[in-house]
N, C-alpha and C positions, 0 to 999 in steps of 0.2 A: 469682398471688394472694398478697397480702401475708400473711406469716407462715405460708404453707402450703408445706411441704417435700415432696419426692418420697416420703419415707418415709411421711408422713401419707396421701398419696394411695393408696399401696399398701395401707395399713391399712384405708382406707375401702373400697377394692375388695374386700378380704377380708371385711369385714363384710357387704357386699352379696351376695357369692357366694363362700363359702369352698371350694366345689368347683372353681371356675374360676380363682380368684386366690389368691396367697400374699403375705403382707406381706414386704417386704424391709426389715426393721427390726432394732432392737437384739437381740431374742431369736433371730431367724432367721439373721442375717448370719454369726455365728461357726459355726453348724452347717453352713450352705451352703458356706462357705469351707473349714472344717477337715475335715468329714466327706465332703461331696459333691465337694469340690475344684472349685468353680465360682466365678468372679469375680462379685461382686455389684454392681459399678459399672454404673450406667446413666444415660443422659442424657434418654431419651425413652420413649414407650410401646412402640415397636418393640423397643428394647433390653430393656425389662422383660419383654415377651412371650418374647424369646429366652432369658432367664434361666429363665423358667417351663418352657419346652420342655426345657432341659437338666436341670432338676430332675426332671421326669417321666421322662427317660431314665435317670437314675441312682438313682431311689428308687421303691420300690413303695408308699410311703405316699401317702395322699390329702393334699391341701394342709392340711386342718385337722388331720390326724394329725401331719404334719410340723411344723406350727406348735407343737403341744403337745410333740412330741419335742425341738424346738429350745429351747423354754422350759425343759425339764428339763436339757438339755445346758448351756444358758447359766447357769442358776442354780448349777450346780456350778463354773463357770469365770468368774464375774462379780465384779468389784470395783465398789464404789460410792465415788464421790469427791465432795468439795466443791471446786468451782472458784470461787475467790473474787476479787473485785476491789474496789478503792477508788474511790469516785466522784470523789475529788479528782484521780485520775490517769486515769480512763477513763470515758467517757459510755456506760455499759452500757444505759441505758434507750433512748437514741437508736439505739444499735447494734441492739438487739432490735426496736424499732419499724420500723426500715428493713431488717430481715431481713439483717443484715450479719455476724452472728456465725456463723462456720463454722470457726474455730480458737480455741484457748485457750493462753495462755502456760503452760509447764510449768517450774517451778523446783525441784520436789521429786518424788520417786517416778518418775523418768524410766524406770527399769527395770521398773516394775510396771504402769504405765498401758498398757492394751492395747485393741485393737478389741473391741467388744462390751460394754465396761464402761459404767456409767451415771454421770451427773454431775448434781449440784445446782449451779445457777449462783447464787452468793450474792454480794450486795453488802453492804459494810460501811457505816459512817457513821450519820447520824441516822435514815435510813430503811432500816436494814439488814434483809435478809430474802432469801427465795428469789424470784428474778425469772424463773427458767426451769428446765426439766429438759432434759437432753441425752443423746444416745447418743454414745459415743466411737467414732470411725470409722477409727481407725488407731493407730499408735504414735507417741510423740514423735519429732520430726525437726526439722531446721533448715528453717524456712519464712521466707523473706526478706520476703514481702509478704502481707498479709491485707486483706480487703475493709474492715475497720474500722480500719485504721491511722490514718486522719485523725481519729479520735475520741479518740486518746490526748492528754491534756493535758500529759503529760510524756513524754519519750522512755522507752520501755520497754527494759529492759536485756537481755532475752533474746530470741533468735530461735528458741529451742527451743519448739515448739508442737505441739499435737496437733489433728487435724481432728475436729470434732464436728458433730452435727446436732441442732438444737433440736427437741425433740419436743413440749414444752409451753411456751408463752410466757405468762408472768404479768406482763409489764411494766406493763400497765394496772391490774392488781389483784394486787400482790405478796403473798406470805405473809410478813408482817413477823415479826421476831424476837419482838416482844411477844405475838404470837398463839400462839407455841409455848413461851413461857417457863415455863408451868406444867405442861407435859407431862413427866411423870417419865421416860418412856422416852427422851426427848431431852435429858436432863440432861447427858450427855457430848458433846453435839453441838459440833463444833469450829469452826463458823462464827463469825466475828469474831476468831479468833486471828490473829496476824500471819502472813502468808504467802499463797501462791496456791493450793496444792493440798494437800488433806488426805484421808486415807482414812476 
């Protein structure tokens, strides 16, 4: 389903039945991996159910309690990033519309970006703004090929990227810079500065 990721499906299942299902998402992944020592990677429903079985074996918490515990754990260990691109160099809107964004170039903070962090996907230019929100799904590494490579208008200089999962896609209705310009708490917001990654 266009623009629907596995993370979103697990969140929907959790909303439907929080006793039977657990979201495998930004807040729970670090807890499940770090505390319960369970690999959170899955490709299908059977894999997902296998993760839930392992979680039940290693934790006495109900899934909704574990979700809350994960949120507290993550909030103590989470960084928030601006992942930025220039529309003259990369067709972000098309990449989001075609569900191709699963990595992001990392040119700064390579030693700080980690799995479980959150990112604002920001585009500069005449229509600058927030085009998506994402969960960071790993640490920066050399990735030779990405699904959106053909949408670069210029050769990008770095193969250092981080895997991400888009959690909210705003490509059809971005949150433009002009809409947040008067919000005092965002006066220090670094989007539109030169660069790719900002904390």
